[in-house]
N, C-alpha and C positions, 0 to 999 in steps of 0.2 A: 253716375252711381259707383258706389264703392263696392269692392267685393264682398264685404261683410254684409252688405244688403242683398246680394245675390246668392250668397251661400256656396260652400264647396261644389256640390253637385250641379248647382246651377251654372257655375263657372266652368266645371268640366263639359258640360253640354255645349258651352259657348266655344271651348276650345275644339271640341270634336267638329263643330261647324267651321271654324276657322282653318282647320288643317285638311278638312275634307275637300279633295279636288272635284270640280264639276264633273258628273258623269263618271266618277271613278268608283268602281264596285269595291265591295269590301275585300274580294279576293283578287284584285287588279295587280297587273305586273308592275314592278318598278324598273326591272331589267329582264333581260332574257334568261338570266341565271336564277332569278329567285323571285318569290311573290308572297304577299301577306295571306294568309288562310284565316287569320284572326286578327282583326283590325283593333284600333283605338277604342277603348270603352269596356273591355272584358278584364279579367283578372290579369292576364298576361297577353302579349302580342305573340303570334305564331307565324313562322316564316318556314317555306318549303323550298328547297333547292331542287332546281330543275335537273341539274348534273352534279355528281359527286367529284367531278375533276376541277373543284375550286378549292381555294383555301379561304376560310371564314376569318376575317378581322374584327376586332373588338376594341373599342376605345372609349374613354370618357374624360370630361373635363368639366371643372367648376368655376364659375364667376360670382364673386361676392360684391355687394355695393360696399364701397369705401375702401376695397382693396384692389379689385381690378377695374373697376368703373365707378364713375360718378354720374349723377343726373346732367351735371353741368357739361361733361365732356362726351357723353355717350347718350342720345336719345333712344327711347325703348326700342323703336324699329331697327336701329343699327344695333342695339345691344341682341337682339333676336338673330341678327345677321351674324355678328361675330360669335355668339355661342355655338352656331353650327359650324362655322368656318373653322374654330380651332379644331374641331374633331375631324372634319372633312381633310384637313391639313394633315392630321395623324395618319388616315388611311392612305393619302396620297403619298406620304413618306414611305409606305410599305410598297407602293406600287400598285395599290388597289383602287376599286371604284366604291364610292359610298353607297350603302343600302338603306338602312332603316334607323330612325332616330327616336329614343324613348328621353322625354323630357320631366325633369323633377324641378319644380319651382317652390320656393320659399319666399313667402310674401306677407308684409304687414297687412293687418286687416283693412287699414284705410286706403289701401293701393286702390286707384282707379280701374274700373273695367276697361276704359277706353285705352289705359296704358298697356294692360294686358294683351288686349287685341292688337296693338301696334307692335307688342313683342313677338306675337305669333306671326303677324304680317310679315316682320324681317325674316323669320326662320321659313316662312313658306316662299318667300322670295328665292333664298338661296337653295332651298330644296329643290324647287323647280329648275334652277339654273344647272344644279349639279345631279339630278336624276334621282333624288333621295326623298323619303317622306318621314313626318312624325307619325308614329302608329301608337303611340301611348305614353305612360309616364305617371307623375304623382304630383299632388300639391299637398303643401304644409303651411301652417301659420308659422311666421318666423319675425323676429325683432328687426331684422335686416334683409332686404331682399337677396336671394341667390338663384341661380340658375345652374343645374347640372344637366349635361346633355351625355347619354350614352348612345354611341354611333356604331352600327355594324358595317362591314365593308366585304367585299369578295376580291380575290385575287387568283389569277391564273397561274399555278406553279408556286414557287418558293418567293416569299416576300423579300424585300430588301430589310436589312437589319443594320444595328450599330456596331456589331461585334466583327465585321468583315473587312475592315480597313487593314491595309498592310503597308510596311515601309516601301517607298518607290510609288505608291499611288499618289496621283495628284488629286487636289481637293477642288471641287467646283461648287458654285452656286446656280440656280436656274433662274435668278433674277435679282433685281437690285434689293440692297438692304438698307435699314435706317430710315425710310420713309414714314413708318408708323411711329416712331419715338419723335420723329420732327414734327409729326402731326400733333401729337400729344403736347409737346412742348410748345407748339404754336397756339394751342388752346389754352394752355395755362399761362403763357406771358400776357398779362393785362396790357401791357404798353406796347405789345408787337403790332407793327403796321399791318395793314390790311393789303391784300392782293391776291392774285389768282394762284401764284405759288404756294402760299399759305394755306389756301382753300383746297388745293390738290392734296398737300400734306394731310390735311385734317380728313379729307375723304379716304386716304390711303389708311389712316389710322382707324376709321369707323367702319370701313367696307373692306377688309383684307380679302384677297381672291386666292384660294388654295390652288397650288399647281398640280391638280389631277392628271391633267394631259401630260404634262411635263413628267410626272412619275411614271406614267405608261412608256414614255419614250425611253426612260433610264432603264426600265426592266426589259424592254425589248432589245436594247444594245448590250445587254449582259452585266449592267451594274448591279452589284448585290450589297453594297454599303450606302446607307442614307439615313437621314433624320430631317425633319423640318425645323426651321430656324424660329422658335418661338421665344426663346430666353436670351437671344443675343448671338450674332454670328460667332465671336470667340468663344463664349462660353459653352454654346451647344457643340462646336467642334471639340472642345475640351472634353465633353460627355461622351461624345463618340469615340475619341482617342481613348478615354479611360476604359470604356467598354471592349475596345479592341486591344489594350494593351500596348499602345503606341504613342508617339507624341506627333506634333506637327508644327509647321511654319506657315503663317499668313503673310503674303506680301501686300504691303499697304496699298501700292499702286496699281494692283489688280482687283481691289474691291469696288464692284458697281455699286452705284447710288443714283437716285433719281435726279434729274438737273434741278428740280425744285428744292431739294434738299441742300445742294451746293450753294443754291442760289441765296435762300432764306438763312442759312447756318453755315457761311462761307468760312467761318474760323474753326468750328469743331464738327463738322459733318461726318468726318471719319469715325470719331468717337461714338457718335449716334449710329453709324452704320455697323461698328464692331460690337457695341454693348447694348443697343437700344431694345431688340426683342420686338415680337408680335409681327414679323414681316410675313411668316408663313411661306417663304419660298423653301425650296428644298436644297439642303446641303449634301453632298455625295462625295465619294472617293472611287476612283477606278484608275487601272494602270493607263499609262500615256496613250496607247493605241485605242483603247476604249474611249477615253476621255476626248480624244480629238474627233471620233465618229460622232460622239453625243454631242459635243457642243455645236457642230454643224448642222444639227437638227432642232436645236432648242432656239427661243427668241433671241434676238441679239444682245438682250440685257443678261444673259447668261454669261458666266466667266469663270476662267480658272483663277482661283485666289491663293493658292500655296500648294504643299505637298506634306505627304505623311513621312515621319522619320523615325528612327530608332530613338529610344530616349525614355525617361521617366513617364509612365503612363499617365495621359491626361494633359500633359504640359503643351501648352500653345505659346509659341512665340511670335509676335508681331514685328516684322522689319520695315522700317521706312524706306523710301525710295534710295536713299544713300547707302543702304545695308545696315543701318545701325538698329539696335533693339529699341522699339518704342515703348516708353513708360506707360504702363497701365493706367488710365484715368477715368476708368467706369467700370461698371459691373453689370452682369447680365442678372435677369430676374431671379430672386430665391424668395419662395413663399415665407419662409421663417427667418431670413436674413435681416 
């Protein structure tokens, strides 16, 4: 069946069924801090906060067919997962906990209903894992498929921001980078050999895992400068530096990467790690004493990759192990570049 046969309201009814948790009342709690008092299906969703001692977070992201994904590289179920994951990662970068999601879909009329069901299946999977829910949204007819997710979150106290990096801070990441870019390249290389390492990279690209728990560790230890790595480590650090009015140095021998990435792309794994994007680990800065305490509480794949310096705002220099400046051979994601 195609969605043109089902109709907009018929499809909305299906979505309500696909996103309703078994035994979940309309005003059921998603977390101890907030609850939905008007659920999916009304003009707007309504959320009540049990306590006013929280900071509300809001983020949104859009994925467009042919720009951010293709049917050849991203099955519908994985697309649903990634659409939520990118927003959950934004909340994690602020040190928060994801709460509720609104989903806007643009779909060609000949889209299969089963494909939309798969899309929401992926969204439901990640929502269950991270304690959030889809509680509303919108649907429109579109010549190309797109999905926009708006996500709310909550944080206790002040969120981490991009404007708080200072000279003398060390730069850290909460996990390996480059795996998603490696997975995309592995899918696009028709002549690429098969193997478990390539399959692992593909999974990393299709099913990124936001670092929500890691974000809470950062906040608990007094980190106040962070962002997620969505457009590439070097470029995202440049954005953080520009916002803070500082410069930075990345030391290539400190950049963590998945063993599978180094195995499959032995010659250029570092460029993928520096400029690949869609890793959704957290990039953060902190004074040396704070960094030392934080790194000891994060997973073993977390690492210190450089330091914040004085210099032209937004400038990031990458140094090879011998201390020489590394020539830039890639670029992070730019929607209009």
